[in-house]
N, C-alpha and C positions, 0 to 999 in steps of 0.2 A: 037234425040229428037223429040218430038212431035209436038212442036213450044216453042215459047218464051213469056211470059205472064209476065204481068204487075199485081201485088197485092199492093191493096192502102186503107189504112186504118189506124185506132186509132191503133189497134195490128192485126198483119199481120203472124206471125210467124206459128201459127197453118194451116195455109191456103197457106203459101208458101212450106212449108212443105208436105203437102198432096202434092201438086202441082210437087214438086220436085221429091216426091214418083211416082207417076205417069208416070215420064219420061218427064215431062216439064223442059223446061229452065228458069228459074224465077227471075224478078227482084221485090222489094218492095218498097214502101213508107210507112213509118211505126213511131211510135211516140216512139218507147223505142228501136229499131235497138238493141236487145240482142245478145247474143253469136253466140246461136243456129240459129239466122236469117241468119246468116253470112253462115253459114254450108251450107246452102241449097238456098241460091243464088247468081246469078251473082252479082249482083251490088244493091244497096239500097241506098236510101236517109232517112233523119232524119229531121222530123219537128217536135216544140214544140208544138205551140196553134194549133187547128182544122181552124182558118182564113189562115194557112200558107199549107193548104192541097191543095189546087187547083193548086197553083203556083209549089208545088212541085211536083202535077204529071205532069203538063208541062212540066217541067222542066226534069224529067226521059225519056218524050215522045221526047224529042229533043236529048237525048244522044243514045237513043237506037230504034230500029224498032220492032213493038211488032205485034203479031196476036191476040191480043186481051185482055181485061182486067176483072178483079174481085175485085170488089168493098167489102170491110168489114167495121165495124163498123166506122161511121162517114163519109163515102164518097158514100153511099146510094143515096144521092142527087146530085152529082156531074155529070157535062155532060164530059167526057174523051174526050181528044182528037183522041181517038184511039177505034174501036169496043169494045163493053161493052158485057160481057157473064154474065149474070144474069137477076133479077128483073129488068123491066125499071123503072128509077127513079122518072115518075110520080105516078107509083104503089108504090113503096117502101114508098114515101111521105104520102100516107094517112096512111100506117101501122107503120110510125113514130109516129104519133098523137094518142094518146090513148083514145081522144075523139073520132075521126072516127072510129079508130079500134072497141070501143064500138058499134058505131052505124051499123058497118059490121056485128059484131056477132048479132046483133039484126034482122039486115034484114035477115040472111040466118039459123035464128033460133037455134043456138046453146046454151047450157047453160052457161051463163055467170054471173058475180057479177054488180046489176045493179048500177047506178048512185044514190048516197043516195039525199035524201030530204034534203035541206038547214035547219040545225039547228038537225040534226040527228047524234048521236052518239052512239057508236063508227063507225069510219069508216077509211077506206084506203086512206090515201092523197098519190097522183103521179103525179109528174109533167108531162105535157100534154106529153113531147118529153124528150126523154133521154132514155139510154139502160142499162141493168144490174141490177135495181131494187134499185140503191144506194142511192137516196133519197126518197124512199117510207118510207110513216112511219104510224103506228095507232094513232088514233088521238082520244081521248075519252074524249076532253071539247073544247068548244068554245076557252078558254085558249091555251090550248095545239095547237089548228089550226092556232090560230095567232101568237103563238113562233114558229113553225116549217115556216109557209108561211114568218115569218120576217126571215127568214135562206134565202131566194131565192125572193127576194121581186120582180125581173123582168120576174121570170116564171110563165106563169099560169099554174095551177094544176085541177086534176079532184078529187071529193070524190065518192068513191065508197064504194058499201057493201064489208063486210068483208068474204073472201071464208075458211073456217077450211078445214084442210088437210094437206097431204103433197106435197111441191114444186115439179113440174112435169113438163117435154117436152118432144114433140115430134119430133123426125128429119124426114123431110120429102123432096122429091125430086118431082117438079113439072115442068111440062112442058106450064104452061099458060092454061091449060085446064081440064087434069088429074093429078091424083100425087098418088106416092107411099110413104106409111110410114115404113122409116128405122128400127127406134130405138124407143123406150120408154126410156127416162133418168130419175132417181132422181135425182134432184138438191139438192145440199147443199149451202146453205146459210150462210152469216158470223152470223147472230144468235143475237147479240148484238152491242150495241151504238149506233150512227146516224147512220150507213150503216148496220141496222140488215139483212134487206132484200135484201143485194147485192149478186150478184151470186158469188160463191167462190169456186166452182167443181160440180162433178156430179159421179154418179153410173150409170154405163150402163151392161146389160139393168136393168130395174125398174120390179120386178117380185111384181106386185100389181094384187089385183082382178080387177081392173080397167083397166087396161094395153089394154084389146082389145076394151074397150069401147072410150080408147081415142084415139087408134090407127084410129077408125072408124072416129072419129070428127075431128080427125086431117085432114083424107085426106079427109074431106067434106070442110073444112076451106081450105085447099091447092089448090084445084080444083078449087074452086069459087074465090081464092083470086086475081087472073091475075098473083101472082108469078112466077119465071121461074127457076129453078135451085135448091138448097140447100133454107131450109127456115125451121124455127121452131116455134112450136105452145106450149105457155106455159101452163100448167095447174095447178089447185092444186087438189088433188085427195082427194076427201070426202070419208067419210065412205060408202054413198049411191051412190054416183053419183059424177063426175067429174066438175070442172068448168073453162069455158077456159078464160086465162089471156091476154094473147097476140099475136101478131104476128111479128116472127124476120123475115124480107125479107132478109136473107143474111146468111152465115155461121155462126155459132153458135160456142157458147166457149164450146161444148161438143164433137167436131171435134175429139178430142184424143180421150175420153173413145169411142165413139161411132168405129172409126176405128180400136181402140185396141181388143174391144170386138167381133166384127163383119168380122175384116180381110177383110175389104172393102176401096175403096177408093172416100170417097165422091167428092173429085175433079173431080175424073172424071166423077162419075154420074151427076156431075154439070154442066160437058161440054157435054156429052151424052143428058141431059134433054134440053140443049139449042138449042139441033139440032132435039129435038123432039121424044128422044129415053128415055123412062123410064127402070128401072133396074127391075132385078127381085128382090124379098125379100130377104135377106140374112138369115141365122141362125146363132146364136152367136155361137164361140167357148169358150168363157170364159167370165168371169167378170172383168171388168176393171172399178177403180176409179182413180180421180184426185181431188185433193185440191188444192189451192193458199194458200200458206203462205204469212201471213202480217206481218211486222214489228211491233213488242212488244213494241220498242222505237226508239230513232234514232239510226240509227246504219250504220257504212261504212263497206262494204262487204269486209273482207280481203283474205278470201280464193278464189281460184279459182274453181267452184263446177262444170265446163265442167269435170271433173273426176267422176259426177256421174251421168252424162245422159249412158243411156235413161231414167233414173229414174227420173231426173230431167229436165225440159224445161223451158224455158222463164229464160237464164239463163244470169244472170248481170255480168257487167265484172268487175274483181277486181279493188277494190276501189271508186266503186259508193257506194254512200250516198242515204240513204231513210231514209225519216223521218216516225214517229210513224204513225201504220194504213196503210202506201203504201203496194202493193202487190211487195212481192222480188222475188218470185221463183215459178213454179206450179211442184207438185211432184204426181207421179203415184205409183198405185199396181194393181197387177191384179192376179186371180185366179178362181179356180174352182167353186168356190162359190162366194156369196156376201160376206160373214163371212170372207174368205179367203182372199178376194181381199183389203178387209178394215185392216184386220191384216196388209197385205203384206204394205198397205199404210203407216200403223201408223208406222210401224217398219223404213221406208223410211223417213219418217218426222224426227223421232229422229234419223236418221245417218246425216240427213241434218244439223239439229240443233248442233249436236255434232261437224259437220264438221267447221258450222260457229263459233263454242264457244259462 
């Protein structure tokens, strides 16, 4: 074993799995504690609310000795009681604030949707803090803005010009001074309802005419950001130019498709970058697609989906109850082309639906 690592945050399976494959002994603090997290970890602790996460991390560190820790979403600003491998929490805090991120983009001169003037519509409304795009919404009038803001009355938000195009992201590895763009990903969003802009999957690699430009911009951003290890830069790829949207100073939800498509270890890249070593950029071997399946009604999972691994991940325990709209499971498909990968994904989704009844 290369050492024992603590992975902590709201969702950790994708990072813990990558670490275990790279030869590390892993413990996790996680909100879900799905079946496949158990398969790749030595120990794990479950928490319910994010306010409980710091205490759960401290408790895990009292149970085990760790060589280092890695933060995932929700843990970026927590001071760990062991050495942390990744972006310093003070740096991460800047990029968890969308207004501060906007100011950073303007400082370094990259194309970004501007903050909209008061009274201008339509605009994209976004909470200043929060990940995954779940609360973002297009606001077409003062009435729509008032109604949307009333859903989250205690949460500050920004009003941004709308960027037209295809959602995308670039997975980067940075050492605090320089960066390498590993993969350009097409992002799959929910597409409807209150969480229309919520992340729900990815296709890697993303063959887009602006892919090279997005790589170059992402490397510029990552190098200037002060982030260390793996991070993601979100874009909207327009017809003529890409618009930069956000910086995610942590492992991204695209870990699975990047590793499947490129046959690489993002966790080992992350650890090496924390030691000042950046990887050579690999070439993709195939296309990989992943989609999160959401409950279309209140449902109790009766079947044991572990039989469908590794096509499925984030596997719930039999008997788990989900409310309508909650994430059930992740499903993957691969192929020699984007079309083949998406066809495999659709076939696997149908199989999972049939299996669940």
